[in-house]
VOLO-712881 format. One record per residue (C-alpha): z, y, x negated; residue in one letter. Coordinates in steps of 0.05 Angstrom, whole numbers, plus 5000, padded with zeros to 4 digits. Example, Ala and Ser with C-alpha at 12.3 -4.5 7.8 and 13.67 -1.06 7.14 Angstrom:
BEGIN
<gumi c3="5156" c2="4910" c1="4754" r="a"/>
<gumi c3="5143" c2="4979" c1="4727" r="s"/>
# end
This chain:
BEGIN
<gumi c3="5000" c2="5000" c1="5000" r="m"/>
<gumi c3="4981" c2="5068" c1="4973" r="r"/>
<gumi c3="5037" c2="5117" c1="4960" r="g"/>
<gumi c3="5011" c2="5169" c1="5009" r="e"/>
<gumi c3="5013" c2="5119" c1="5066" r="q"/>
<gumi c3="5087" c2="5103" c1="5060" r="i"/>
<gumi c3="5131" c2="5136" c1="5112" r="g"/>
<gumi c3="5199" c2="5161" c1="5090" r="v"/>
<gumi c3="5260" c2="5180" c1="5130" r="s"/>
<gumi c3="5306" c2="5232" c1="5098" r="c"/>
<gumi c3="5377" c2="5224" c1="5124" r="l"/>
<gumi c3="5423" c2="5284" c1="5127" r="c"/>
<gumi c3="5495" c2="5282" c1="5151" r="r"/>
<gumi c3="5526" c2="5350" c1="5162" r="t"/>
<gumi c3="5592" c2="5379" c1="5186" r="y"/>
<gumi c3="5604" c2="5454" c1="5192" r="g"/>
<gumi c3="5568" c2="5485" c1="5133" r="r"/>
<gumi c3="5505" c2="5514" c1="5164" r="t"/>
<gumi c3="5489" c2="5559" c1="5105" r="g"/>
<gumi c3="5483" c2="5501" c1="5058" r="l"/>
<gumi c3="5446" c2="5460" c1="5111" r="l"/>
<gumi c3="5393" c2="5513" c1="5118" r="e"/>
<gumi c3="5378" c2="5506" c1="5043" r="e"/>
<gumi c3="5376" c2="5430" c1="5049" r="a"/>
<gumi c3="5326" c2="5435" c1="5106" r="i"/>
<gumi c3="5283" c2="5483" c1="5065" r="q"/>
<gumi c3="5285" c2="5431" c1="5009" r="s"/>
<gumi c3="5253" c2="5382" c1="5057" r="f"/>
<gumi c3="5201" c2="5432" c1="5083" r="l"/>
<gumi c3="5175" c2="5448" c1="5014" r="v"/>
<gumi c3="5164" c2="5375" c1="4994" r="q"/>
<gumi c3="5094" c2="5363" c1="4966" r="d"/>
<gumi c3="5090" c2="5290" c1="4989" r="y"/>
<gumi c3="5028" c2="5284" c1="5033" r="p"/>
<gumi c3="5049" c2="5221" c1="5071" r="g"/>
<gumi c3="5089" c2="5216" c1="5136" r="p"/>
<gumi c3="5160" c2="5240" c1="5129" r="k"/>
<gumi c3="5218" c2="5261" c1="5173" r="e"/>
<gumi c3="5286" c2="5294" c1="5164" r="l"/>
<gumi c3="5341" c2="5269" c1="5211" r="i"/>
<gumi c3="5404" c2="5312" c1="5214" r="i"/>
<gumi c3="5466" c2="5282" c1="5245" r="l"/>
<gumi c3="5519" c2="5333" c1="5266" r="n"/>
<gumi c3="5584" c2="5308" c1="5295" r="d"/>
<gumi c3="5622" c2="5374" c1="5296" r="l"/>
<gumi c3="5638" c2="5386" c1="5369" r="d"/>
<gumi c3="5645" c2="5461" c1="5358" r="a"/>
<gumi c3="5571" c2="5469" c1="5339" r="q"/>
<gumi c3="5504" c2="5452" c1="5370" r="e"/>
<gumi c3="5451" c2="5458" c1="5317" r="l"/>
<gumi c3="5378" c2="5472" c1="5333" r="r"/>
<gumi c3="5314" c2="5478" c1="5292" r="f"/>
<gumi c3="5249" c2="5461" c1="5327" r="p"/>
<gumi c3="5201" c2="5427" c1="5279" r="h"/>
<gumi c3="5156" c2="5367" c1="5287" r="q"/>
<gumi c3="5184" c2="5333" c1="5225" r="d"/>
<gumi c3="5257" c2="5351" c1="5234" r="v"/>
<gumi c3="5303" c2="5318" c1="5285" r="t"/>
<gumi c3="5374" c2="5343" c1="5297" r="i"/>
<gumi c3="5422" c2="5298" c1="5333" r="v"/>
<gumi c3="5485" c2="5331" c1="5358" r="n"/>
<gumi c3="5542" c2="5286" c1="5380" r="v"/>
<gumi c3="5608" c2="5308" c1="5411" r="r"/>
<gumi c3="5654" c2="5257" c1="5378" r="e"/>
<gumi c3="5665" c2="5253" c1="5304" r="r"/>
<gumi c3="5648" c2="5187" c1="5270" r="y"/>
<gumi c3="5710" c2="5148" c1="5246" r="p"/>
<gumi c3="5686" c2="5149" c1="5174" r="t"/>
<gumi c3="5629" c2="5175" c1="5131" r="l"/>
<gumi c3="5605" c2="5104" c1="5122" r="g"/>
<gumi c3="5597" c2="5097" c1="5197" r="d"/>
<gumi c3="5559" c2="5162" c1="5199" r="k"/>
<gumi c3="5512" c2="5139" c1="5144" r="c"/>
<gumi c3="5498" c2="5075" c1="5182" r="n"/>
<gumi c3="5484" c2="5114" c1="5246" r="a"/>
<gumi c3="5432" c2="5155" c1="5209" r="l"/>
<gumi c3="5397" c2="5093" c1="5184" r="v"/>
<gumi c3="5393" c2="5067" c1="5255" r="e"/>
<gumi c3="5359" c2="5132" c1="5275" r="l"/>
<gumi c3="5305" c2="5127" c1="5221" r="a"/>
<gumi c3="5233" c2="5115" c1="5243" r="r"/>
<gumi c3="5208" c2="5093" c1="5175" r="f"/>
<gumi c3="5226" c2="5034" c1="5130" r="d"/>
<gumi c3="5238" c2="5076" c1="5067" r="v"/>
<gumi c3="5302" c2="5117" c1="5067" r="l"/>
<gumi c3="5323" c2="5177" c1="5025" r="s"/>
<gumi c3="5394" c2="5204" c1="5032" r="p"/>
<gumi c3="5391" c2="5280" c1="5038" r="w"/>
<gumi c3="5459" c2="5314" c1="5027" r="d"/>
<gumi c3="5468" c2="5380" c1="5060" r="d"/>
<gumi c3="5501" c2="5414" c1="5000" r="d"/>
<gumi c3="5450" c2="5400" c1="4944" r="d"/>
<gumi c3="5379" c2="5421" c1="4928" r="i"/>
<gumi c3="5318" c2="5376" c1="4924" r="s"/>
<gumi c3="5258" c2="5405" c1="4887" r="l"/>
<gumi c3="5188" c2="5398" c1="4918" r="p"/>
<gumi c3="5167" c2="5336" c1="4878" r="w"/>
<gumi c3="5227" c2="5294" c1="4898" r="r"/>
<gumi c3="5194" c2="5249" c1="4950" r="l"/>
<gumi c3="5127" c2="5243" c1="4915" r="s"/>
<gumi c3="5162" c2="5222" c1="4850" r="t"/>
<gumi c3="5209" c2="5174" c1="4886" r="s"/>
<gumi c3="5156" c2="5138" c1="4926" r="l"/>
<gumi c3="5108" c2="5133" c1="4867" r="a"/>
<gumi c3="5163" c2="5098" c1="4828" r="r"/>
<gumi c3="5193" c2="5055" c1="4882" r="l"/>
<gumi c3="5201" c2="4985" c1="4853" r="r"/>
<gumi c3="5229" c2="4925" c1="4890" r="d"/>
<gumi c3="5249" c2="4971" c1="4946" r="g"/>
<gumi c3="5292" c2="5018" c1="4904" r="y"/>
<gumi c3="5288" c2="5080" c1="4860" r="f"/>
<gumi c3="5341" c2="5127" c1="4833" r="k"/>
<gumi c3="5343" c2="5169" c1="4769" r="p"/>
<gumi c3="5401" c2="5158" c1="4722" r="r"/>
<gumi c3="5414" c2="5234" c1="4716" r="t"/>
<gumi c3="5408" c2="5298" c1="4756" r="a"/>
<gumi c3="5412" c2="5372" c1="4742" r="l"/>
<gumi c3="5485" c2="5393" c1="4751" r="f"/>
<gumi c3="5507" c2="5461" c1="4777" r="s"/>
<gumi c3="5578" c2="5487" c1="4774" r="q"/>
<gumi c3="5603" c2="5555" c1="4795" r="q"/>
<gumi c3="5532" c2="5572" c1="4813" r="g"/>
<gumi c3="5502" c2="5557" c1="4745" r="f"/>
<gumi c3="5459" c2="5499" c1="4721" r="i"/>
<gumi c3="5501" c2="5470" c1="4665" r="t"/>
<gumi c3="5458" c2="5412" c1="4644" r="g"/>
<gumi c3="5436" c2="5342" c1="4660" r="f"/>
<gumi c3="5493" c2="5297" c1="4683" r="r"/>
<gumi c3="5498" c2="5222" c1="4690" r="q"/>
<gumi c3="5536" c2="5203" c1="4753" r="a"/>
<gumi c3="5527" c2="5159" c1="4815" r="p"/>
<gumi c3="5486" c2="5213" c1="4852" r="f"/>
<gumi c3="5469" c2="5165" c1="4909" r="h"/>
<gumi c3="5441" c2="5225" c1="4947" r="a"/>
<gumi c3="5380" c2="5227" c1="4902" r="q"/>
<gumi c3="5362" c2="5154" c1="4913" r="s"/>
<gumi c3="5306" c2="5122" c1="4954" r="c"/>
<gumi c3="5307" c2="5051" c1="4982" r="f"/>
<gumi c3="5279" c2="5006" c1="5035" r="q"/>
<gumi c3="5316" c2="4993" c1="5099" r="k"/>
<gumi c3="5316" c2="4918" c1="5089" r="d"/>
<gumi c3="5361" c2="4927" c1="5027" r="l"/>
<gumi c3="5411" c2="4964" c1="5070" r="w"/>
<gumi c3="5409" c2="4908" c1="5121" r="q"/>
<gumi c3="5416" c2="4854" c1="5068" r="a"/>
<gumi c3="5482" c2="4882" c1="5041" r="v"/>
<gumi c3="5513" c2="4899" c1="5108" r="g"/>
<gumi c3="5501" c2="4974" c1="5104" r="g"/>
<gumi c3="5551" c2="5025" c1="5082" r="y"/>
<gumi c3="5625" c2="5006" c1="5083" r="p"/>
<gumi c3="5666" c2="5041" c1="5137" r="p"/>
<gumi c3="5706" c2="5086" c1="5090" r="i"/>
<gumi c3="5714" c2="5161" c1="5081" r="d"/>
<gumi c3="5704" c2="5169" c1="5006" r="v"/>
<gumi c3="5662" c2="5127" c1="4959" r="g"/>
<gumi c3="5620" c2="5095" c1="5013" r="e"/>
<gumi c3="5558" c2="5113" c1="4973" r="d"/>
<gumi c3="5582" c2="5083" c1="4907" r="t"/>
<gumi c3="5607" c2="5020" c1="4941" r="q"/>
<gumi c3="5540" c2="5013" c1="4976" r="f"/>
<gumi c3="5504" c2="5017" c1="4910" r="e"/>
<gumi c3="5553" c2="4967" c1="4880" r="t"/>
<gumi c3="5532" c2="4919" c1="4935" r="r"/>
<gumi c3="5459" c2="4931" c1="4918" r="l"/>
<gumi c3="5470" c2="4918" c1="4844" r="r"/>
<gumi c3="5510" c2="4855" c1="4858" r="t"/>
<gumi c3="5458" c2="4827" c1="4907" r="r"/>
<gumi c3="5393" c2="4851" c1="4876" r="f"/>
<gumi c3="5408" c2="4872" c1="4804" r="g"/>
<gumi c3="5379" c2="4941" c1="4814" r="i"/>
<gumi c3="5376" c2="4989" c1="4756" r="s"/>
<gumi c3="5368" c2="5064" c1="4749" r="h"/>
<gumi c3="5306" c2="5100" c1="4722" r="s"/>
<gumi c3="5296" c2="5152" c1="4669" r="e"/>
<gumi c3="5262" c2="5219" c1="4680" r="l"/>
<gumi c3="5237" c2="5271" c1="4631" r="t"/>
<gumi c3="5273" c2="5338" c1="4637" r="p"/>
<gumi c3="5215" c2="5369" c1="4675" r="a"/>
<gumi c3="5212" c2="5311" c1="4724" r="e"/>
<gumi c3="5284" c2="5319" c1="4748" r="h"/>
<gumi c3="5282" c2="5338" c1="4822" r="f"/>
<gumi c3="5355" c2="5342" c1="4843" r="y"/>
<gumi c3="5406" c2="5397" c1="4833" r="i"/>
<gumi c3="5476" c2="5371" c1="4847" r="y"/>
<gumi c3="5522" c2="5428" c1="4864" r="r"/>
<gumi c3="5596" c2="5419" c1="4852" r="w"/>
<gumi c3="5642" c2="5475" c1="4872" r="r"/>
<gumi c3="5708" c2="5442" c1="4883" r="g"/>
<gumi c3="5714" c2="5452" c1="4958" r="d"/>
<gumi c3="5643" c2="5436" c1="4980" r="g"/>
<gumi c3="5648" c2="5360" c1="4978" r="h"/>
<gumi c3="5691" c2="5316" c1="5021" r="v"/>
<gumi c3="5713" c2="5280" c1="4958" r="s"/>
<gumi c3="5745" c2="5344" c1="4931" r="d"/>
<gumi c3="5779" c2="5326" c1="4865" r="t"/>
<gumi c3="5841" c2="5368" c1="4882" r="k"/>
<gumi c3="5847" c2="5334" c1="4949" r="t"/>
<gumi c3="5843" c2="5265" c1="4919" r="l"/>
<gumi c3="5894" c2="5281" c1="4866" r="k"/>
<gumi c3="5942" c2="5307" c1="4919" r="a"/>
<gumi c3="5936" c2="5240" c1="4956" r="g"/>
<gumi c3="5912" c2="5274" c1="5020" r="l"/>
<gumi c3="5865" c2="5247" c1="5073" r="d"/>
<gumi c3="5805" c2="5288" c1="5049" r="c"/>
<gumi c3="5764" c2="5270" c1="5111" r="y"/>
<gumi c3="5816" c2="5305" c1="5155" r="e"/>
<gumi c3="5828" c2="5361" c1="5106" r="v"/>
<gumi c3="5754" c2="5376" c1="5107" r="f"/>
<gumi c3="5755" c2="5379" c1="5183" r="d"/>
<gumi c3="5813" c2="5428" c1="5182" r="q"/>
<gumi c3="5778" c2="5472" c1="5130" r="n"/>
<gumi c3="5716" c2="5475" c1="5174" r="v"/>
<gumi c3="5756" c2="5492" c1="5237" r="r"/>
<gumi c3="5794" c2="5547" c1="5199" r="n"/>
<gumi c3="5727" c2="5576" c1="5177" r="q"/>
<gumi c3="5705" c2="5577" c1="5250" r="i"/>
<gumi c3="5768" c2="5614" c1="5270" r="k"/>
<gumi c3="5758" c2="5666" c1="5216" r="t"/>
<gumi c3="5684" c2="5675" c1="5232" r="g"/>
<gumi c3="5660" c2="5647" c1="5165" r="e"/>
<gumi c3="5625" c2="5591" c1="5203" r="e"/>
<gumi c3="5589" c2="5602" c1="5270" r="p"/>
<gumi c3="5611" c2="5568" c1="5334" r="e"/>
<gumi c3="5571" c2="5543" c1="5394" r="g"/>
<gumi c3="5495" c2="5543" c1="5393" r="l"/>
<gumi c3="5469" c2="5554" c1="5323" r="v"/>
<gumi c3="5395" c2="5568" c1="5312" r="e"/>
<gumi c3="5383" c2="5548" c1="5240" r="l"/>
<gumi c3="5338" c2="5589" c1="5196" r="k"/>
<gumi c3="5319" c2="5547" c1="5135" r="p"/>
<gumi c3="5309" c2="5585" c1="5070" r="a"/>
<gumi c3="5328" c2="5580" c1="4997" r="w"/>
<gumi c3="5374" c2="5635" c1="4971" r="r"/>
<gumi c3="5338" c2="5635" c1="4905" r="t"/>
<gumi c3="5277" c2="5603" c1="4871" r="d"/>
<gumi c3="5307" c2="5537" c1="4848" r="y"/>
<gumi c3="5241" c2="5513" c1="4820" r="v"/>
<gumi c3="5239" c2="5572" c1="4773" r="w"/>
<gumi c3="5312" c2="5565" c1="4755" r="e"/>
<gumi c3="5302" c2="5491" c1="4736" r="a"/>
<gumi c3="5242" c2="5510" c1="4694" r="r"/>
<gumi c3="5281" c2="5565" c1="4659" r="l"/>
<gumi c3="5336" c2="5516" c1="4643" r="y"/>
<gumi c3="5285" c2="5467" c1="4613" r="n"/>
<gumi c3="5258" c2="5524" c1="4571" r="m"/>
<gumi c3="5326" c2="5532" c1="4539" r="g"/>
<gumi c3="5347" c2="5592" c1="4580" r="l"/>
<gumi c3="5403" c2="5558" c1="4615" r="g"/>
<gumi c3="5453" c2="5614" c1="4604" r="s"/>
<gumi c3="5409" c2="5658" c1="4648" r="l"/>
<gumi c3="5404" c2="5608" c1="4705" r="v"/>
<gumi c3="5447" c2="5619" c1="4766" r="r"/>
<gumi c3="5439" c2="5577" c1="4829" r="t"/>
<gumi c3="5463" c2="5628" c1="4880" r="n"/>
<gumi c3="5497" c2="5596" c1="4940" r="w"/>
# end
């Protein structure tokens, strides 16, 4: 099967951070992959109803929060129209060649680079090796074969990949600096698996919920019907290129 004929479903779970989500949607809209593709966004925050009319973007709003992040991931897979899946986190940036690169290099139903561009405090600080499940691409039958994502709140992605490695012996791929297509943004309070929360021994899934609801109360996050307006806040393609040219100290990923 030729690469351009493969359909891919990009799966985005979101919860109360619409500004970041608008950038994630824009990352999908600028993809250069010519084949069939879709972005499915699953929102289970009852205080918001998200809307963005687009033929390739589907937003599913549910009124009851999923018990765990693993359950939410599995629900997204069930919604997918295509047999190739690409996790699409709402707080990171995918450069335009992500899908075309991933599908061209899909082998034995799986592809994931070993490293990604890492951004901290708004600056690209280098290439980092970490799990980065959100930049992977895999066939749905692999998900089925290992029983899907485990029903847990933190680490559901790494445990899922452990299942894949144990069952299929998958390995990660290498990219040249210019081929890297993912900017992983770590800001301390943007991820459910916040390091400070974990160290404090708190239920970070519930802490994240409380943070979101506090932001709604203060007006930092909108409530009710939200008409999304996808856009990047800066030219991430140019910033990645600047970093690869050795100008990393000048690169700021504004968000």
